[in-house]
N, C-alpha and C positions, 0 to 999 in steps of 0.2 A: 504495500501500499503507501503514500505518498500522505504524509502527514503531518510536513516540517518544511518548508523551501526557505529560501534568501534571496532577493531580488534588490542589490546594493545602489544602482545604478539611478544617478537624479531624472526627471521626465526628460529635461532636453538628449541627455544621452544615450534615454532608452528609445528613445524616438529614433536617434540616426543607424541605433546598432539593431533595428530591425527595417532598416531600408533597403526592397527593393525594385524587383522592375517592371512597370504594367503587359500590358497586351502590346502595347506599340514599343519594347526591347528599354523603355524612360528607365533614368533612374527616381524612385520617391521615397519621401521617407510618411509614414503612417500620420496622420494628422490626430492629433488628442483630444478626445472627447472630455470636459471638464478636468484637465489636465491636474489642478489646483487642489484635489483628489485626495492624487496618489501620494505614497510614504513611504521611501524604502525604506527596506528592515532586512537585517539577518538573522531575523528567527521569528518565521511567518506559517502562522498558525490557521486549522480553520476558521469562519467566521472572522476574523479579520479581512481586509483586502487587497486584492493584487490585482496586479496590470493585463491588459490578456489581447492579443489578438481579433477582429472580429470582421465578418465584412461588411464593408458601406454599406450595403442595400438594407442590412439591417435596421437600421436608421433613415433610410433615403429610398423610397420602391424607387426612385429613378436614374438612382446609383451605378454604374459599374460594378457586376459582383466582384471582379477583382481588387478593386480596390478598397485596400488595409486600412482598418482606424486604432486608435489604442483606446483602451477606455479601463478605470479600476470597477474590479466588480466585487463583488461580496463572495467569498472563497464557504461552496456547502448550498447546492441546488437550493432554493424554493422552488416547488411546481407551479404556475402560473393558475393550476387550478385549487391551490390550495385556499382556501375557503377561512380559516380564521384571522383573526386582528394582528396577530403578533407569531412572524414568522420561526424561533425561538421555541414555540409549542410545538414544534413539528414531533414528532416521538421515533422515528428513524434518522441517520447518519446519511449525508450524500455530500462528503465529502470526495468520497472518490467513487467511481463506476466502474465496476468489471467490465470489461467487455463481452466477455460468453450472453451477457443478461442483457446489455444497454437496449436492445430491441424487444426484451421483452418485462421489463419493469415500469410500471405507469408513471415512475417520478421521471426519468430518462424518455421513453420513447415517446411522447409526445415533441416533443423538442427536435429529438434528433429527424425523428420524419419530414418537420418541417426547415430541415435545415438548420437548423440554430447552432451551429459548430464553433469552437473557438481554439484559440491555441495561447497559452496559460505559457506566460516567462518568466524567467529565474536564473541566475546565476548555477541551479544547483537544486537538489532537495538531501533531506538526513532520513536514514536510515537508522535504527537500534538492530543491532544482535545482541540476543540474548544468550549470558552465559550464568556460569553459576554462581559469578560474583558481582552479578546482574545485569545491567544493559550498556553494550561500548553502542555511542554511535559512529555513525560513516556521512561523509561529504560525498555525492556524485552528482560529475556534472561533465560537460564535452571536451575533452582532449582540447587543447590551448596552443595553436599553433608559437610556434618562436619568436616571429616576428610582433606577436601583439605586446599594444604597448602599455604601461602603466597610465601615463598619462596624457589624454586627448587634449589636442589644442583646436580653439575653435577655427574655425575657416577647410580643416580638414576635408574631403568630399568622402571618403574612403573612409569606414569604422574599420581603427585598429585597436579596436580591444578587448573586455571579454568577450568571447562568444557564448551568446543565453542561451540557455536549456527552452528548448521549446516543445511543451507537453498537450497531447491531443485533449481538450475538454467539449465538453459542453456546455451550452447558458439558455438561461431562462428567465424574462420578465416577468416580475410578479405584483399585481394592482392590490392596494389593502382594500378587503371588502366596502370599507367608509372612507372610501378616497385619499387620495395622498399620492407621495412622490414614488412614481417606480422605483421598484427594486430590482436591479439586476444582481444575478447571481450566478454560480458554476460549480463545474465540478471535474476533477482528473480522471478520465482513462486508463485503470491501469488493465497489464498484460499478466503473462506468466513468465516469471524469469525463468533464466538456465539456470543449470546446474553448477555453474561458475561462479554465482552472485547469489542465489537462492539462500545461502548460509545465514544472510545476513538479517535474512527474516523469516520465520519460521509458515509463514504464510505463503511462500512463493511467488510473490506480484509483486509488478514494478510498473511505477507511472512507463503510460504509453507514450514514446518520444518520436518526433517527428523530424528526420534528418534530411536538412536541408532545404531548398526553398520551394523547389516544384513538389516535395511532400506539402509543405503549409500550403503554398497557393492549390492544391486540390480539395486538403481536407478543409480551405476557408472558402474557396466559390462555392459554392452552395449551388448557384443557378445553374453552371454547367458541369458540376459532379455529383451527380445523384446520390444518394443515402447508400444505396447496396456497391458504388463503386469505390466512396470513399471507404469504408469502411474494411476493405482491405487495404487502407493505407496500417489500419491500426497493428504493426507486428514489434515482437521485438526488435529491438535493435542490441547491433556488437561494439557500436560507438560509443562507449562510455568509461570513465576511469573514477575511481575513489578513492578517498587516504580516509585512514580514522582521526578525530575529533575530539574533542575534548567533553566529559561530560557537564562542562559550560552550557553549552546549550538544550540540555535538558529545562532550563526554566524560562518560560517563557518572557520572561520578566531581562534576559538578558537578549541585550542586544547590541551587537559589538562584533565588530574582525575577528575576535578572539571566539567567539561561535564556530565559525568556517577554517583556523590556524588548523595546518594539519601539525599531529601529535607521533612520537615512539610508544609504540605500545609496550607495557613493561616501564615506563618512565616513572621513578620514583615520585616525581614530583610533575602535576598534574597543572595546566594555566585556570587561576582563581581569578575570583573579581577580587584582588587585595588594594587597597587603600592607592599604594603606588602604579596600579596600572590604571585605573581607571584615573590619578594625576596624567599619567601618560597620553591617554587617550585625550586627555581635554587638551593636553599641549599640543597633540599630531591633529586638533581640527583647528586650533585655533591659530596654529602654523598656514595654514592655506587662507585661511579668511583673504587674501587680497588674489588666491587663482581662480581667474574664470571659472573653475569647475565646481569652486564654492556656495555658488548662488544657487547651482544645480542640485545642490543635496545637503542633506539636513543631517547627514551622518557623515562619521570618518571615510575616507578614500579607502579603498584594500587595492590591492594587487595582485597580478599574477604567480607570485610566489610559487608554484607550483610547475613553476616553466623551467626550463635548463637551459646558458645559454653560456658561452662561454668566459664571457665578463658581466657578471650579471650588475644593473643600477642597483645602486641604495636606495632602497624607495623609504616609508613612513611603515610600510607593513613590514621590513625589514627592522626597523627599528626598534619597532615594537617588539619583535621576535625577540632580540638580544635584551631585550629588556626585559622578558618574562623570561628569560635563560632558556631558551629555546633556536639556541645559534645552529644547532643540526636540524633538519627538515629533510622527512623520512621521503620518497620519490613517490607518485602516484600510482597506483593500481592502477594498470588497465584488466578490463570485465567485460565481460558477454553477458547481455541483458536477453 
C-alpha cells in the first residue's frame, strides 16, 4: 500500500517539473488551479492535501483533453454519491485502491468509467518493513540522473532537478448535500509488488507508477484513451530504487528533510529531532532567504544526495548530514516493483 509520501518542491518548480509536449510537439507547463492552497511537505499522509495532474477538460468542457492542469486535492477519495454532510464520517478507507477491484467497487467504478483519472505527484513514498524490533521505514523513488542539479535557476527552460514519482490515481468531486464548496479528492491505485521488494511490506502491494510521459499522457487523456485501454497501463514497474530512513518519519508531526535522509541500518544512533538539529534546519532555511527559490518554498530545500558524481558539490543537505553525524551515506538500492 502507499500510506505516506513526500513532495517538497515549491509550486513554481513543481509546475516546471511537470512540463510536457502537447499534440503539436510544443513544450508546455501545466497551469496551476488555486496554487495558493498547495503546501510542500516531506511527510504527507491520508486526509492531507497533495498535488495531482489531470486533464483540463474535467474543468472546461471545450478544452483539449490532452492539456494538463495541476490541482491540490485531498488524499482519500470521497465518492460523488456520498450523502452525509461530513466526509470524515465515511466508514471505509479510500486512500488506496487495488487495481484488481477498482472496476468492481462502487467507490471507484463510477469515477473511473467517467474518465476521472489523475496522476499523483511526489518526490517518493514511504513503506514500513515489519521486523522483531518494530518497523523499519524505507523511502522509494525514481532513479535520479547524474546530471540532475540541486538548485534550479530562473530562466532554465528544461527541468534538471529531482524527477518526480508519478503515481496513477482516481479522483472525484463531492458536493456537500447542504451546499458549499466542491471537494476534490483522490485515491492512489496499487498493484502487486514483485518478490524483490515485497519483503518491505507484508501485504505485497505497491503504488501503481506511470513511468514516462507517454504513459502519463494515455492515463490522463480520457477522451482519446478509453477506460479499458487505460487500465492496461497499471502494471508493476522495475524502474524504482529505495533506501532505509530514520523512524523520525513515523510521526506525522515531523516535516523536515530528516524524514527522507538515508541511514545505515544497524548504526548506533539514528537521526533524532534534537534541539541542535532544529537550530541547524533553521539556519539552513534562513541562509536561503536571498535565493530566488526561497519565495517558492515554505520549507527547507533538500537535494539529491543519492546521486553519485565524481566531485559532489556541498549542499545544505550535505551540511545537515555532517551536522547530524551522518557523513557516510548508503547507496540507494535498485529494486523491481
